[in-house]
N, C-alpha and C positions, 0 to 999 in steps of 0.2 A: 569754059570747066570752073566745075564747082568742087572744092576740097573740103571735106567735112570732117573733124576729129571728135570723136565721142567714145565714153567708156561703155563696153559693153561685158556682159557677165560671163564668164566660165564657172566651171563647176565651184570654185572658191572666192570667185573675186572679180575683179575688173582689169581686162586687157585692152591697151589702146589698139582701136583698129582706125584703118582710114576709109572714108566712103569717097569713092571717085566716080563723078559723072561727065563722061565726056561729051554725050550726044543728049541734048534737051529732049528729042522725042522718045528716048528709053526712058526717061523718068518722069514718073506722074507728078502733079504738083502737090498732092497729099502727101506722096511718101517724102519728098524733098522738105515740104513744110515740116514733117513729123519729126525729121533729123534736127531739122533749125531750132524747133522750138523744144527739143527735150533738152535736158541740161541746163534749166534756167531756174533764176529763183522765183518763187511764187509773185511776189511784188513786181518783176521784170515781166512776167507775163502780164498782170494787171496793167501795166503802163502801157505795154505795146497793144492792148487789145482795142478794138474799134467799136466792139459791142459786148454785151455781158455773155461772161464766159459760162461753161457748163464744167462742173466737178462734182466729185462724189467720194464717198467713204466706203470702206469695206473693213469686214472682220476678217481675222487670221481663221483658217480651218481649225476644227476641233483637234488636238492632238492624235497622231494616226491616220487622218484624213489626208486625200490627195491634193496637191495644190490645182489641180485641173478644176476643182470646185470654185477657185478664186477666179480662174479663166473663164470659166462658164458663166460666172457673175459679169464679169467685165465685157466679155467679146460683143454682147447686145447693144453695150452703151457707147462703144468705140466710134460709131457713125455719127455721135454729137460732138466729136472731136475735143474729148477732155483735155486741158491743159497740165491737169495734176490731179492723181489719186491720193485719197490718205487711207492711210493703215493703221489702225486703233492697236493699241498695246493693252494686253490684260495683265495684270498682277497676279502673284501667286494666290492660291486658297489653300486652306488647311483642313485637313481629315485626319481623324483618328482610328488607328487601325490596332485591335487587340493582340499583342503580343503573346508567346507561349506560356509567361509568367502570370497572365492574366491582365498585367497592367496595360494602359492604353498610351499608346507612342503617337504623338503628333507629328504629321508628315505634310509638308508642303509641296504642292503639285501647281503646274501651269497646264491648264485646259487649252489654251489657245496661244501656242508658243509660235515664233516664225515671222514675227514682224520686219525684222531686218532682211532676212532671206526673201520675203515676199517683196519686199520693195525693190530690191535689186533684180528679181524676176521679173517684175513689172516694167522696170525701164529697158530691160535687155529685149523683153517680147514686143511691147507697145511702143517704145520712144517715147514715151510720156515723162513726166516727173512723178516720183513717188514722195509723199510726205507722211514719214512716218512719225507716230505719236510717242513723246517721251515724257514720263510719268515720274513724279516725285516717290511715290510710295513702291518700297521694296528695294529701293538702291541708295547706296551710299554717295558721297560726291566723286569718290575716284571710281567707282564703277560707272557714274554717269559719265564721268571724263573719258573712260575707255571705250563707252559705247559711241560717244560723239566721236572718239577718232576711228573707229571702226566704219562708222558711216563717211567721214572725210574721206578713207581710202575708197570707198566704194564709189563716190561720185555722188552722194547724195546730198544736197546742199540744203534742203529744207527740212524744217522739223517744226510740230505742234507741241509746245512745251505746256503741259497740265498738271496740276497735283495729282489728279486721278482719284478715284473712290477708294472708301475705305474698304478692308476685307469683309466678306459677308457676314464673318462670324465676330465683328467688332461693330459697336455703336458708333464709334467715331474714329476719325482720321487718325492714324498713329503712324509718324515718320519712322524712317529707318535710323537707328541711333546716331549714325554719322551720316545723315542724308538731309534732305531739303523738306521742310514743313509747309511750304507754300511756293506756288508757282513761280512768284515774283523771284523768288530765291533761285530756282533753277533757270529762270531766263537770264538772271546778272552772273550765274555761272557760264551760260553758253556765250552771253556778250565778253565777258572775260577773255574767254578762249578765242573769240573773233579778233581780240586786240594782242593775242600771244600770250596771253598770262593763264597759266596751268595751275594745278595745285601746287607743284614744287615752288616753293618761295624763292625769290630773287633770280629767277631764271627766265629770261624772254626767250619763246619759243616760237614756231611757225605760228602764225596766227591762221585761225579756222576762215571757212566764211559762210557759215549758216545763216539763213533767213529764217526769222524766228518768228512763230505764229503764237496766238494767244486765243483763248475764249472768252467770249461775252456773252450776258445773259439778259437777253429784254426783258424778261419777267424776274430777275436778280436771280442771283446764286441763293441756294435754299438756305446757307448759313449766314448770309449777310442780314445784318440788323435792318436796312432798309436800301432802298434804291440809290440813295445818296453815296452811302458807304461802300455800297457795290462798284459803282462808279469811281469812287475814289479809288479802291482796290485795282481797278483795270487801268488807271491812268498811271498808276506805280509799276505797272507790268510794261506799259508802253514807254515810260521814262526809263525802266530798266532794259529796253531794248528789243521789245516785241515792235514787228514791221507790220503786221496786219491782225486782224482779228476776223475769228469766225463764230457765228453766235450758235446758241444752242436751239435746237428746234423752236418753232412758233407756230401757231394756227392762225394767228391775227397780225395782218400787217401792218394795222397801225401802232401796235406795240414794237415794231421793229423800227419804224420810220420816227417814233418817239424817242426810241432808245438812241439811234444815230443823233437825232437833233440834241439830246441831252450831252452824248460825248462830245460832240463838235463845242457844245456850250463850254464845257470845262477844258478845252484844249487838246483833245484826244483828235489828230487829224490823219491818223492813218486809215487805210482802206477797211470798211467793215463788211465782210461777207455775209449775207444771210444764209442759214442753214436750214433745211426742209426736211420733213420725214413723212411720208404719205402713211396715214393709218390704214391698219392693214385687216386686222382681227376684230372680233367681237372683245376680247381680253384686252386690246390695246384702249378701248374706250375708257375703262378704268384705270388700267395700269400706267397709260402715258402720264395723265396727271399726277397721279399719286407718286410716280419713281420720279419724274422730272419736276414736279412742281410747277407745272403751268396749266393754262387755262384754254378751254375752248371757247370762241365767240359764240354767242347765242345763236346764230344762223347756223351755225355747225352742229352744236348740240341739239337742236332741234332735228335735223336731218339724221342725227346718229340714233335717237331714240326710235326713231322710224326702222332700224336696221333690225330685221330678224336672223340673219345668218351672216357669217364672215363674208360670202361674195356681196353681200348689200355692203359691207362696209369697205372692202377693197374698192369696189365702184366708186362710192362716194370718196375715198381717199385719192382717187385718181382724178375727179372732177374738181375737189377742192385744190388739190394741188396745182392743177393746171390753171385755176383762177388765182391762185395765190402768185405762182410763178410768172404768169402774164403780167399782172399789175407790178410786181417787183421790176421786170425786165422793162417795161414801159417806164418807171421811174429812173431807169438808168442804174441799178445796182451793178458793182463792178464784175460779181460773179454769183451764181445761184450753187450752193453746194447742198448735195443731195445725201442722206443718210440711207443706204440701201439697206443695211444689216446683210450683206452679200446677197440680196433677193432684188434683181435689178427689175424684173417684170412692171412693176408699177411705174418706178422713174422711167422707165423706157417710153411708156404709153404718156407720161406727162411730157417728156423732151421732145417727142413727136410733134407735139402741138406747140410747143413754144421755143424751140431751137430749129 
């Protein structure tokens, strides 16, 4: 007899339920495994894995859209047994609306809300761990603390801590006046809560138990002076409490392997998960290098120049993604993390050939 306890979402939160399996023939191995593997930390998944794991990232739907669009993107990928799914967070944007007196009013809007609710829904529906992104931009320290408390109550034990991008109307990142400027500060706050230290001074409270992920940049963060300083900043995030690293997308595996080697040389010992995004459209050919400050290897760029329409790019993106993934898996990377942009067709085609 197996007795498994986990948290399952109802309309507003998680209720404790017990799953009792009395006769093994009535329980499929995959169902039992899904319940056992849920509600674990990312690092625990990595430690227990016997082979390279599969994971992916999704975007919340635009405000007013149904969560079914999220499920439609996740369903095709469940056959590859993801151990965790990341859900991005998107900060506010500002628009200007003309008032009756002719003056312009600055209004903050969030186009893709719902990260926490989506994480709870994913854990309930698929019995896999969800990893919400937590960002510095737009949050005070107290708001961050309250958000983390909400996540703890929901049984969400993993977070990816990021600085986040600047608002589209701002040329540089501007933190909340009472918030964090850098991801390392956010990581430090989460680590303090894991030790029972909250914003309230001189009061020891119940420790949280978050597993903290951080971002790494095989081709360096675009604001870093050079690779050495960027690695120094990454080391400070690990020293502050980050337990694993997920990289930004890259298209040249040699840059990932070199990045890992450089990290190990300065004492970064945590798992480093490669992040991949299949190139999909003609627009991506110029947009991805410009926005993410990354390079295409010569072999890929020559093939991209031959593409005449989106379907050519999509086909090449799948082929290149398969090649990259097979090489990374053969090298024994702990997990391959795919940036789906909530469109799973390419990732499914790649995963079918790799996992």
